[in-house]
C-alpha angles and dihedrals in degrees: 000000000000119000113242122200138188125204127219102223094204098052097025090226122140125220129193118231130210114258100197138025108257137165087268096057152322129288112270096027118140106247099187143280115345116247125179123241117288094243093070091049091053091051089056091048095048099039102025095113092048091050091048092051093049093048091054093058 
């Protein structure tokens, strides 16, 4: 299931929204702050110094 997000234009914060109606809540509910998938965070952690060096050139 793809993660959908909405953005508050005043505060520039992103929130994830519920895709399906479940026992935990209804479709379209705001679930909380949006956070990207863990894979992209691990790439930053593992290759952060390499990315920094390349961006300085």
